[in-house]
N, CA, C and O of each residue as an XYZ file, in Angstrom:
528
protein
N     -16.563    -13.551    -24.563
C     -16.472    -14.263    -23.301
C     -15.142    -14.991    -23.224
O     -14.717    -15.609    -24.200
N     -14.493    -14.926    -22.096
C     -13.214    -15.591    -21.870
C     -13.470    -17.031    -21.448
O     -14.325    -17.297    -20.603
N     -12.721    -17.958    -22.045
C     -12.817    -19.357    -21.629
C     -12.154    -19.516    -20.271
O     -11.043    -19.033    -20.052
N     -12.835    -20.191    -19.371
C     -12.294    -20.440    -18.038
C     -11.797    -21.875    -17.945
O     -12.293    -22.767    -18.633
N     -10.827    -22.076    -17.099
C     -10.269    -23.393    -16.849
C     -11.035    -24.082    -15.731
O     -11.861    -23.466    -15.058
N     -10.758    -25.341    -15.543
C     -11.289    -26.117    -14.413
C     -12.815    -26.085    -14.363
O     -13.406    -25.945    -13.292
N     -13.442    -26.215    -15.522
C     -14.893    -26.226    -15.561
C     -15.524    -24.919    -15.106
O     -16.685    -24.902    -14.695
N     -14.780    -23.832    -15.174
C     -15.302    -22.524    -14.794
C     -15.199    -22.205    -13.313
O     -15.751    -21.203    -12.860
N     -14.506    -23.033    -12.553
C     -14.342    -22.796    -11.127
C     -13.673    -21.443    -10.884
O     -12.552    -21.200    -11.331
N     -14.377    -20.575    -10.173
C     -13.837    -19.240     -9.905
C     -12.530    -19.345     -9.130
O     -11.533    -18.726     -9.501
N     -12.532    -20.140     -8.038
C     -11.332    -20.239     -7.222
C     -10.153    -20.775     -8.027
O      -9.041    -20.259     -7.914
N     -10.383    -21.796     -8.833
C      -9.312    -22.367     -9.650
C      -8.727    -21.311    -10.582
O      -7.508    -21.219    -10.726
N      -9.579    -20.522    -11.211
C      -9.103    -19.502    -12.141
C      -8.403    -18.352    -11.432
O      -7.447    -17.792    -11.967
N      -8.858    -17.995    -10.249
C      -8.147    -16.984     -9.464
C      -6.770    -17.506     -9.085
O      -5.782    -16.775     -9.165
N      -6.700    -18.759     -8.675
C      -5.421    -19.370     -8.305
C      -4.459    -19.377     -9.487
O      -3.284    -19.047     -9.328
N      -4.936    -19.743    -10.654
C      -4.103    -19.747    -11.859
C      -3.596    -18.334    -12.147
O      -2.416    -18.141    -12.437
N      -4.486    -17.356    -12.066
C      -4.098    -15.967    -12.325
C      -3.038    -15.506    -11.332
O      -2.050    -14.882    -11.721
N      -3.238    -15.811    -10.050
C      -2.261    -15.401     -9.033
C      -0.911    -16.063     -9.253
O       0.124    -15.423     -9.066
N      -0.899    -17.319     -9.643
C       0.365    -18.007     -9.914
C       1.099    -17.377    -11.096
O       2.320    -17.225    -11.063
N       0.373    -17.023    -12.108
C       0.995    -16.388    -13.277
C       1.561    -15.016    -12.911
O       2.667    -14.665    -13.321
N       0.807    -14.258    -12.148
C       1.283    -12.941    -11.710
C       2.518    -13.095    -10.833
O       3.503    -12.379    -11.016
N       2.472    -14.025     -9.880
C       3.623    -14.271     -9.007
C       4.853    -14.653     -9.818
O       5.963    -14.215     -9.519
N       4.653    -15.464    -10.836
C       5.771    -15.887    -11.687
C       6.430    -14.675    -12.362
O       7.656    -14.569    -12.398
N       5.616    -13.773    -12.889
C       6.159    -12.573    -13.532
C       6.952    -11.722    -12.543
O       8.062    -11.278    -12.839
N       6.370    -11.501    -11.366
C       7.053    -10.695    -10.359
C       8.344    -11.371     -9.900
O       9.374    -10.714     -9.746
N       8.285    -12.677     -9.684
C       9.468    -13.405     -9.212
C      10.611    -13.307    -10.218
O      11.761    -13.090     -9.835
N      10.297    -13.467    -11.503
C      11.329    -13.348    -12.541
C      12.028    -11.992    -12.471
O      13.257    -11.918    -12.488
N      11.249    -10.940    -12.394
C      11.821     -9.593    -12.386
C      12.585     -9.312    -11.095
O      13.677     -8.745    -11.132
N      12.027     -9.697     -9.972
C      12.685     -9.440     -8.687
C      13.995    -10.214     -8.584
O      15.019     -9.656     -8.187
N      13.965    -11.489     -8.938
C      15.169    -12.310     -8.834
C      16.285    -11.818     -9.749
O      17.462    -11.954     -9.416
N      15.927    -11.245    -10.901
C      16.934    -10.675    -11.805
C      17.675     -9.508    -11.146
O      18.792     -9.172    -11.541
N      17.051     -8.898    -10.147
C      17.658     -7.783     -9.414
C      18.274     -8.235     -8.091
O      18.770     -7.414     -7.319
N      18.241     -9.537     -7.834
C      18.784    -10.061     -6.584
C      17.856     -9.876     -5.397
O      18.303     -9.853     -4.250
N      16.557     -9.743     -5.672
C      15.568     -9.499     -4.626
C      14.507    -10.588     -4.628
O      14.284    -11.257     -5.637
N      13.860    -10.755     -3.486
C      12.637    -11.558     -3.445
C      11.493    -10.629     -3.837
O      11.679     -9.415     -3.919
N      10.322    -11.187     -4.078
C       9.180    -10.353     -4.460
C       8.832     -9.370     -3.341
O       8.586     -8.194     -3.608
N       8.810     -9.836     -2.104
C       8.472     -8.928     -1.009
C       9.522     -7.835     -0.851
O       9.170     -6.700     -0.529
N      10.791     -8.138     -1.065
C      11.843     -7.123     -1.011
C      11.642     -6.093     -2.121
O      11.850     -4.897     -1.920
N      11.242     -6.570     -3.279
C      10.969     -5.691     -4.422
C       9.846     -4.715     -4.060
O       9.942     -3.521     -4.343
N       8.773     -5.233     -3.428
C       7.665     -4.379     -2.987
C       8.117     -3.356     -1.948
O       7.715     -2.194     -2.004
N       8.941     -3.779     -1.012
C       9.430     -2.864      0.022
C      10.231     -1.727     -0.612
O      10.064     -0.562     -0.251
N      11.092     -2.073     -1.549
C      11.887     -1.044     -2.215
C      10.983     -0.058     -2.951
O      11.207      1.151     -2.887
N       9.978     -0.555     -3.641
C       9.053      0.341     -4.350
C       8.322      1.259     -3.370
O       8.130      2.441     -3.653
N       7.920      0.728     -2.237
C       7.244      1.552     -1.229
C       8.178      2.633     -0.700
O       7.746      3.758     -0.448
N       9.449      2.303     -0.530
C      10.411      3.297     -0.055
C      10.720      4.341     -1.123
O      11.034      5.484     -0.789
N      10.637      3.975     -2.396
C      10.825      4.968     -3.449
C       9.670      5.969     -3.443
O       9.853      7.136     -3.789
N       8.498      5.516     -3.053
C       7.357      6.433     -2.947
C       7.507      7.366     -1.755
O       7.164      8.545     -1.834
N       8.025      6.827     -0.642
C       8.248      7.645      0.559
C       9.356      7.022      1.392
O       9.141      6.035      2.096
N      10.524      7.598      1.305
C      11.660      7.123      2.087
C      11.477      7.535      3.545
O      10.855      8.558      3.832
N      12.012      6.747      4.453
C      11.964      7.101      5.866
C      10.675      6.725      6.564
O      10.321      7.337      7.572
N       9.962      5.732      6.051
C       8.735      5.278      6.711
C       9.093      4.465      7.950
O      10.174      3.882      8.032
N       8.182      4.434      8.904
C       8.403      3.549     10.047
C       8.248      2.110      9.561
O       7.591      1.852      8.552
N       8.854      1.186     10.284
C       8.782     -0.223      9.912
C       7.323     -0.690      9.894
O       6.927     -1.442      9.003
N       6.524     -0.252     10.865
C       5.115     -0.644     10.916
C       4.320     -0.148      9.728
O       3.509     -0.882      9.163
N       4.549      1.081      9.353
C       3.838      1.654      8.207
C       4.278      0.983      6.913
O       3.462      0.745      6.024
N       5.552      0.683      6.810
C       6.080      0.015      5.627
C       5.511     -1.403      5.511
O       5.160     -1.848      4.418
N       5.422     -2.103      6.633
C       4.828     -3.437      6.639
C       3.389     -3.370      6.130
O       2.973     -4.185      5.306
N       2.650     -2.409      6.620
C       1.264     -2.240      6.184
C       1.191     -1.932      4.689
O       0.306     -2.433      3.993
N       2.108     -1.120      4.200
C       2.113     -0.732      2.790
C       2.309     -1.919      1.858
O       1.817     -1.912      0.729
N       3.026     -2.940      2.323
C       3.278     -4.116      1.485
C       2.448     -5.324      1.914
O       2.691     -6.445      1.467
N       1.468     -5.086      2.782
C       0.536     -6.135      3.151
C       1.079     -7.201      4.086
O       0.669     -8.360      4.012
N       1.992     -6.824      4.962
C       2.555     -7.762      5.932
C       2.249     -7.318      7.349
O       2.022     -6.135      7.602
N       2.244     -8.259      8.261
C       2.083     -7.928      9.671
C       3.397     -7.369     10.197
O       4.467     -7.893      9.888
N       3.317     -6.322     10.979
C       4.520     -5.714     11.542
C       5.289     -6.709     12.406
O       6.516     -6.650     12.487
N       4.568     -7.615     13.045
C       5.207     -8.583     13.942
C       6.078     -9.596     13.211
O       6.950    -10.208     13.828
N       5.865     -9.787     11.914
C       6.679    -10.744     11.163
C       7.528    -10.067     10.094
O       8.030    -10.733      9.188
N       7.690     -8.764     10.189
C       8.356     -7.980      9.158
C       9.865     -7.842      9.363
O      10.596     -7.583      8.407
N      10.330     -8.009     10.583
C      11.747     -7.811     10.896
C      12.684     -8.665     10.041
O      13.671     -8.132      9.535
N      12.426     -9.968      9.852
C      13.342    -10.760      9.020
C      13.447    -10.256      7.581
O      14.502    -10.369      6.957
N      12.364     -9.705      7.061
C      12.391     -9.150      5.704
C      13.320     -7.935      5.673
O      14.151     -7.800      4.775
N      13.170     -7.061      6.655
C      14.047     -5.886      6.736
C      15.496     -6.302      6.957
O      16.409     -5.700      6.393
N      15.710     -7.338      7.782
C      17.069     -7.836      8.011
C      17.726     -8.249      6.701
O      18.890     -7.935      6.454
N      16.967     -8.958      5.861
C      17.518     -9.426      4.574
C      17.859     -8.256      3.650
O      18.911     -8.249      3.011
N      16.973     -7.278      3.582
C      17.221     -6.122      2.707
C      18.386     -5.298      3.246
O      19.210     -4.801      2.478
N      18.451     -5.157      4.552
C      19.560     -4.427      5.172
C      20.869     -5.172      4.937
O      21.906     -4.551      4.705
N      20.826     -6.492      4.996
C      22.007     -7.303      4.734
C      22.543     -7.134      3.322
O      23.730     -7.346      3.073
N      21.682     -6.758      2.413
C      22.088     -6.509      1.021
C      22.601     -5.083      0.837
O      23.027     -4.700     -0.253
N      22.554     -4.302      1.920
C      23.060     -2.936      1.868
C      22.123     -1.947      1.200
O      22.562     -0.875      0.782
N      20.830     -2.282      1.089
C      19.891     -1.432      0.368
C      19.118     -0.470      1.266
O      18.627      0.559      0.803
N      19.014     -0.809      2.552
C      18.310      0.050      3.505
C      19.112      0.151      4.792
O      20.034     -0.628      5.037
N      18.740      1.123      5.601
C      19.288      1.222      6.943
C      18.175      1.655      7.882
O      17.258      2.385      7.506
N      18.286      1.186      9.105
C      17.319      1.563     10.145
C      17.886      2.742     10.919
O      19.077      2.797     11.226
N      17.005      3.681     11.226
C      17.400      4.825     12.045
C      16.358      4.998     13.140
O      15.172      4.744     12.929
N      16.803      5.423     14.285
C      15.876      5.681     15.387
C      14.892      6.762     14.996
O      15.244      7.729     14.320
N      13.667      6.591     15.423
C      12.635      7.600     15.186
C      12.916      8.758     16.139
O      13.088      8.528     17.336
N      12.966      9.980     15.651
C      13.318     11.110     16.518
C      12.307     11.391     17.629
O      12.671     11.938     18.671
N      11.050     11.024     17.419
C      10.026     11.345     18.405
C       9.518     10.133     19.188
O       8.773     10.290     20.156
N       9.917      8.918     18.775
C       9.409      7.713     19.414
C      10.542      6.700     19.542
O      10.954      6.096     18.551
N      11.041      6.518     20.751
C      12.186      5.620     20.965
C      11.873      4.179     20.601
O      12.791      3.405     20.329
N      10.611      3.803     20.590
C      10.231      2.420     20.288
C      10.215      2.138     18.796
O      10.269      0.977     18.390
N      10.144      3.163     17.982
C      10.000      2.997     16.531
C      11.319      3.238     15.805
O      12.191      3.963     16.282
N      11.437      2.618     14.654
C      12.569      2.881     13.766
C      12.020      3.309     12.412
O      10.931      2.915     11.996
N      12.811      4.123     11.753
C      12.467      4.539     10.402
C      13.404      3.826      9.443
O      14.580      3.612      9.739
N      12.863      3.464      8.289
C      13.621      2.732      7.281
C      13.977      3.690      6.155
O      13.113      4.333      5.560
N      15.277      3.765      5.880
C      15.782      4.679      4.853
C      16.575      3.906      3.810
O      17.249      2.922      4.116
N      16.477      4.371      2.584
C      17.276      3.804      1.499
C      18.725      4.240      1.645
O      19.008      5.376      2.026
N      19.627      3.341      1.342
C      21.040      3.690      1.261
C      21.322      4.180     -0.164
O      20.432      4.163     -1.015
N      22.529      4.606     -0.416
C      22.900      4.997     -1.786
C      22.757      3.808     -2.731
O      22.305      3.954     -3.867
N      23.144      2.641     -2.251
C      23.019      1.427     -3.060
C      21.545      1.140     -3.355
O      21.204      0.737     -4.467
N      20.681      1.344     -2.375
C      19.242      1.158     -2.575
C      18.668      2.167     -3.555
O      17.848      1.819     -4.405
N      19.096      3.409     -3.439
C      18.653      4.456     -4.375
C      19.093      4.139     -5.801
O      18.380      4.428     -6.762
N      20.275      3.541     -5.924
C      20.818      3.243     -7.243
C      19.983      2.201     -8.003
O      20.078      2.116     -9.228
N      19.188      1.429     -7.311
C      18.334      0.421     -7.952
C      17.009      0.987     -8.463
O      16.268      0.296     -9.162
N      16.716      2.215     -8.125
C      15.393      2.782     -8.401
C      14.978      2.659     -9.866
O      13.872      2.199    -10.153
N      15.823      3.052    -10.772
C      15.474      3.013    -12.197
C      15.302      1.588    -12.691
O      14.420      1.321    -13.508
N      16.127      0.669    -12.213
C      16.010     -0.735    -12.630
C      14.720     -1.355    -12.107
O      14.074     -2.136    -12.805
N      14.348     -1.008    -10.885
C      13.099     -1.528    -10.324
C      11.905     -0.920    -11.056
O      10.926     -1.616    -11.326
N      11.976      0.359    -11.377
C      10.893      1.001    -12.132
C      10.749      0.358    -13.509
O       9.634      0.130    -13.979
N      11.866      0.070    -14.147
C      11.821     -0.581    -15.464
C      11.233     -1.989    -15.352
O      10.499     -2.429    -16.237
N      11.553     -2.690    -14.271
C      10.997     -4.026    -14.100
C       9.482     -3.958    -13.886
O       8.750     -4.830    -14.355
N       9.013     -2.929    -13.183
C       7.572     -2.749    -12.986
C       6.872     -2.508    -14.326
O       5.775     -3.017    -14.557
N       7.500     -1.746    -15.189
C       6.932     -1.494    -16.522
C       6.882     -2.776    -17.343
O       5.907     -3.022    -18.054
N       7.928     -3.594    -17.248
C       7.933     -4.870    -17.974
C       6.808     -5.782    -17.478
O       6.131     -6.436    -18.271
N       6.622     -5.815    -16.170
C       5.550     -6.642    -15.605
C       4.204     -6.177    -16.148
O       3.392     -6.986    -16.596
N       3.979     -4.879    -16.104
C       2.705     -4.338    -16.596
C       2.479     -4.672    -18.068
O       1.350     -4.945    -18.477
N       3.546     -4.652    -18.864
C       3.380     -4.949    -20.291
C       3.151     -6.437    -20.538
O       2.518     -6.801    -21.528
N       3.650     -7.299    -19.663
C       3.505     -8.748    -19.838
C       2.189     -9.290    -19.270
O       1.724    -10.344    -19.704
N       1.594     -8.599    -18.325
C       0.399     -9.117    -17.651
C      -0.731     -9.523    -18.597
O      -1.244    -10.635    -18.472
N      -1.136     -8.678    -19.529
C      -2.264     -9.086    -20.384
C      -2.009    -10.384    -21.148
O      -2.906    -11.221    -21.263
N      -0.805    -10.557    -21.664
C      -0.500    -11.761    -22.433
C      -0.435    -13.011    -21.574
O      -0.667    -14.115    -22.067
N      -0.123    -12.851    -20.300
C       0.010    -14.030    -19.442
C      -1.328    -14.712    -19.199
O      -1.361    -15.858    -18.753
N      -2.416    -14.037    -19.480
C      -3.737    -14.633    -19.283
C      -4.316    -15.201    -20.568
O      -5.395    -15.793    -20.557
N      -3.612    -15.028    -21.666
C      -4.097    -15.553    -22.948
C      -3.512    -16.919    -23.265
O      -4.070    -17.663    -24.073
N      -2.395    -17.254    -22.636
C      -1.716    -18.516    -22.939
C      -2.368    -19.682    -22.196
O      -3.061    -19.493    -21.197
N      -2.134    -20.864    -22.696
C      -2.628    -22.068    -22.026
C      -1.894    -22.264    -20.710
O      -0.772    -21.783    -20.549
N      -2.510    -22.961    -19.775
C      -1.894    -23.236    -18.478
C      -0.552    -23.907    -18.697
O      -0.440    -24.863    -19.465
N       0.458    -23.401    -18.020
C       1.783    -23.998    -18.057
C       2.647    -23.499    -19.189
O       3.870    -23.490    -19.053
N       2.065    -23.081    -20.312
C       2.860    -22.661    -21.459
C       3.726    -21.457    -21.115
O       4.933    -21.478    -21.356
N       3.125    -20.403    -20.553
C       3.900    -19.215    -20.203
C       4.629    -19.373    -18.885
O       5.535    -18.592    -18.594
N       4.263    -20.358    -18.077
C       4.889    -20.554    -16.784
C       6.280    -21.157    -16.930
O       7.115    -20.999    -16.039
N       6.540    -21.838    -18.028
C       7.844    -22.482    -18.181
C       8.892    -21.533    -18.726
O      10.070    -21.885    -18.772
N       8.501    -20.355    -19.135
C       9.442    -19.400    -19.710
C      10.194    -18.655    -18.637
O      11.032    -17.808    -18.945
């Protein structure tokens, strides 16, 4: 049986777990000059380049209506470009640039590091692994 924090409060323990996971992702994303959401967008584009902005927003769990600033930031870094959708004038497709493609292996390696660190992040005392 795993010892739970906060007197066994489910919500408290879920919150602790989410904070630890966020910390791991933030460390890896920031090392690449990305925010966590930008890191997710890049991974989604590596799975399928040329997605519509709406579909990409859905893939990373964001509302399409609030997704434009995220795309603006990634485009500002030269990692993606918007192209008109050939069949729908209202839609745009998001494509990786050469610079964005060049990050693929580094982002994949960061995902592997996160996966290898996840189990240990739940064994440490609160705050101990968060300060690293």
